[in-house]
C-alpha positions as CSV (number, residue, x, y, z in Angstrom):
1,M,153.4,-70.0,-47.6
2,T,151.9,-67.3,-45.6
3,R,149.6,-64.6,-46.9
4,E,152.3,-62.0,-46.5
5,E,154.9,-64.1,-48.4
6,L,152.4,-64.7,-51.3
7,A,151.6,-61.0,-51.4
8,Q,155.4,-60.2,-51.5
9,Q,156.0,-62.7,-54.2
10,Y,153.2,-61.3,-56.3
11,A,154.4,-57.8,-55.8
12,D,158.0,-58.7,-56.8
13,E,156.7,-60.3,-60.0
14,I,154.7,-57.3,-60.9
15,I,157.5,-54.9,-60.2
16,E,160.0,-57.1,-62.1
17,N,157.7,-57.2,-65.1
18,K,156.9,-53.5,-65.0
19,L,160.6,-52.6,-64.6
20,R,161.6,-54.9,-67.5
21,Q,158.9,-53.2,-69.7
22,I,160.1,-49.7,-68.6
23,V,163.8,-50.6,-69.5
24,L,162.7,-52.2,-72.8
25,D,160.6,-49.2,-73.8
26,S,163.4,-46.8,-72.8
27,F,165.9,-48.7,-74.8
28,L,163.7,-48.8,-77.9
29,R,162.9,-45.1,-77.6
30,G,166.6,-44.3,-77.2
31,Y,167.5,-46.5,-80.2
32,E,164.9,-44.8,-82.3
33,L,166.1,-41.3,-81.2
34,G,169.7,-42.4,-82.0
35,E,168.7,-43.4,-85.6
36,L,166.5,-40.3,-85.9
37,H,169.3,-38.0,-84.8
38,T,171.7,-39.3,-87.5
39,A,169.0,-38.9,-90.1
40,L,168.4,-35.3,-89.1
41,T,171.9,-34.0,-89.4
42,I,174.3,-34.3,-92.3
43,K,177.8,-33.0,-92.9
44,I,178.6,-31.8,-96.4
45,E,182.0,-30.3,-97.3
46,G,182.6,-29.5,-93.7
47,V,179.2,-27.8,-93.1
48,T,176.7,-29.5,-90.8
49,Y,173.2,-29.1,-92.1
50,V,170.1,-29.7,-89.8
51,D,166.7,-31.0,-90.8
52,L,164.2,-28.8,-88.9
53,G,161.2,-30.7,-90.3
54,L,160.3,-27.9,-92.7
55,P,157.6,-28.8,-95.3
56,S,159.9,-27.7,-98.2
57,G,162.7,-30.1,-97.1
58,T,165.1,-27.2,-96.6
59,L,168.2,-28.1,-94.5
60,W,169.8,-25.2,-92.7
61,S,173.4,-24.9,-91.6
62,S,173.6,-25.6,-87.9
63,K,175.1,-22.1,-87.3
64,P,175.8,-19.1,-89.4
65,F,179.1,-18.3,-91.1
66,Y,180.4,-15.2,-89.4
67,Q,183.0,-14.6,-92.1
68,K,181.6,-11.4,-93.6
69,F,180.4,-11.3,-97.2
70,C,179.5,-8.4,-99.4
71,H,176.0,-8.7,-100.9
72,D,177.2,-9.7,-104.4
73,D,179.5,-12.4,-103.1
74,A,176.8,-13.8,-100.8
75,Q,174.5,-14.2,-103.7
76,K,176.9,-16.8,-105.2
77,L,176.5,-19.0,-102.1
78,N,173.7,-21.4,-101.2
79,I,172.0,-18.8,-98.9
80,P,168.3,-19.0,-98.2
81,T,165.6,-17.3,-100.3
82,E,163.0,-15.0,-98.8
83,E,160.4,-17.9,-99.1
84,Q,162.7,-20.2,-97.1
85,C,163.2,-17.6,-94.4
86,L,159.5,-17.0,-94.1
87,E,159.0,-20.8,-93.8
88,L,161.7,-20.8,-91.0
89,I,159.9,-18.0,-89.2
90,S,156.5,-19.6,-89.4
91,K,157.4,-23.2,-88.7
92,T,160.0,-23.0,-85.9
93,K,160.2,-21.6,-82.4
94,S,163.0,-19.3,-81.3
95,I,164.5,-19.0,-77.8
96,Y,166.8,-16.2,-76.8
97,H,169.4,-16.4,-74.1
98,A,171.1,-13.4,-72.5
99,H,174.1,-15.4,-71.1
100,S,176.6,-12.9,-69.8
101,Y,176.8,-9.3,-68.7
102,V,179.5,-7.4,-70.6
103,K,179.6,-3.7,-69.6
104,Y,177.4,-0.6,-69.8
105,Y,174.2,-2.7,-69.9
106,L,175.5,-4.8,-72.8
107,Y,174.6,-8.5,-72.9
108,E,175.7,-11.3,-75.1
109,Y,172.7,-13.0,-76.7
110,D,172.3,-16.4,-78.3
111,V,169.3,-17.6,-80.2
112,E,168.2,-21.2,-80.7
113,I,165.8,-21.8,-83.6
114,I,164.0,-25.1,-83.0
115,G,162.2,-27.1,-85.6
116,A,159.4,-29.7,-85.4
117,T,162.1,-32.4,-85.2
118,S,163.5,-30.9,-82.0
119,Q,166.7,-30.2,-84.0
120,R,168.0,-26.7,-83.7
121,I,170.3,-24.1,-85.3
122,N,172.1,-21.5,-83.2
123,A,173.2,-18.0,-83.7
124,S,175.2,-15.6,-81.5
125,F,174.7,-11.9,-81.2
126,T,178.3,-11.3,-80.3
127,S,180.3,-13.1,-83.0
128,G,180.8,-10.1,-85.2
129,T,181.7,-6.5,-84.9
130,I,179.3,-3.6,-84.3
131,G,178.6,-1.9,-87.6
132,E,179.2,-5.0,-89.6
133,G,176.0,-6.8,-89.2
134,I,175.5,-6.7,-85.4
135,K,173.8,-3.4,-84.5
136,P,173.4,-2.0,-81.1
137,V,169.9,-0.5,-80.5
138,R,168.9,1.7,-77.6
139,D,165.7,0.7,-75.7
140,S,162.8,3.2,-75.3
141,F,164.7,4.8,-72.3
142,G,167.9,5.2,-74.3
143,V,169.8,3.2,-71.8
144,N,170.1,-0.5,-72.5
145,Y,171.3,-2.0,-75.8
146,Y,169.8,-5.0,-77.5
147,Y,171.4,-6.7,-80.4
148,E,170.1,-7.3,-83.9
149,N,171.9,-9.6,-86.1
150,R,171.4,-9.6,-89.9
151,F,172.2,-12.3,-92.5
152,W,172.2,-11.9,-96.3
153,I,169.5,-13.9,-98.1
154,K,168.9,-14.3,-101.9
155,G,167.6,-11.1,-103.4
156,E,168.4,-8.2,-105.6
157,S,169.1,-4.8,-104.3
158,N,166.7,-1.9,-104.9
159,E,167.4,1.6,-106.2
160,S,168.5,2.7,-102.7
161,N,171.0,-0.2,-102.7
162,D,169.1,-2.0,-100.0
163,A,168.7,-5.8,-100.2
164,P,166.8,-8.4,-98.1
165,V,168.3,-9.8,-94.9
166,L,167.1,-12.2,-92.3
167,M,167.1,-10.2,-89.0
168,L,167.2,-11.7,-85.5
169,N,166.2,-9.2,-82.9
170,A,167.0,-9.9,-79.2
171,Q,164.8,-7.1,-77.8
172,S,161.6,-8.3,-79.4
173,E,162.8,-11.9,-79.6
174,S,161.8,-12.0,-83.2
175,I,163.0,-13.2,-86.6
176,R,161.9,-11.2,-89.6
177,I,162.8,-10.2,-93.2
178,H,164.3,-6.7,-93.4
179,K,166.3,-4.5,-95.8
180,H,169.9,-3.6,-95.3
181,F,172.4,-1.4,-97.2
182,T,174.5,-3.5,-99.6
183,G,177.6,-1.7,-98.7
184,Y,178.0,-3.7,-95.5
185,K,179.5,-7.1,-95.1
186,L,177.3,-9.6,-93.3
187,P,177.4,-13.2,-92.2
188,V,175.2,-15.9,-93.9
189,F,173.3,-19.1,-93.2
190,L,173.7,-21.8,-95.8
191,V,170.9,-24.1,-97.0
192,K,170.5,-27.3,-99.0
193,N,167.4,-29.1,-100.2
194,K,166.9,-32.7,-99.0
195,G,166.8,-33.7,-102.7
196,E,170.4,-32.4,-103.2
197,V,171.9,-34.7,-100.6
């Protein structure tokens, strides 16, 4: 065998072994991700809940329910507490997407809230009607509109009939706890604790 043939044989063996290892590693990673994925989402009574890797073990519905609820009716549901919302705010990352131009400087916004597990929940800023939870806000020049979306959370109303809500704001790309008049009907996120499933 010539020197060139020996070098080629040696190179082919190394490439074959490396390629075999790459394929094996990829398969194992994919298999683990497949198992992990099924362990991080669960469907209960038609609602898909997502494990965002929150320390409390709270599972959040993969999307909000845009059916509007009055404050009192929402309190009867498994909606998040203020503590669960604060945990969501501090332990996740949110990404806002302006995905289509509507008219008069209006955009449709979506937000993805991504947890430590890379799982995500999604909310749209256009799936309701203005005045019923989705509020247009003028920018500092009074021209463009940015959407805020509010969701009822557990909590009593105060003497002014304001109660706590989880508010997503597309302009500041933020999530925070806010107060909202209880006379409105708003959408909700649902939650479960891992121990309940």
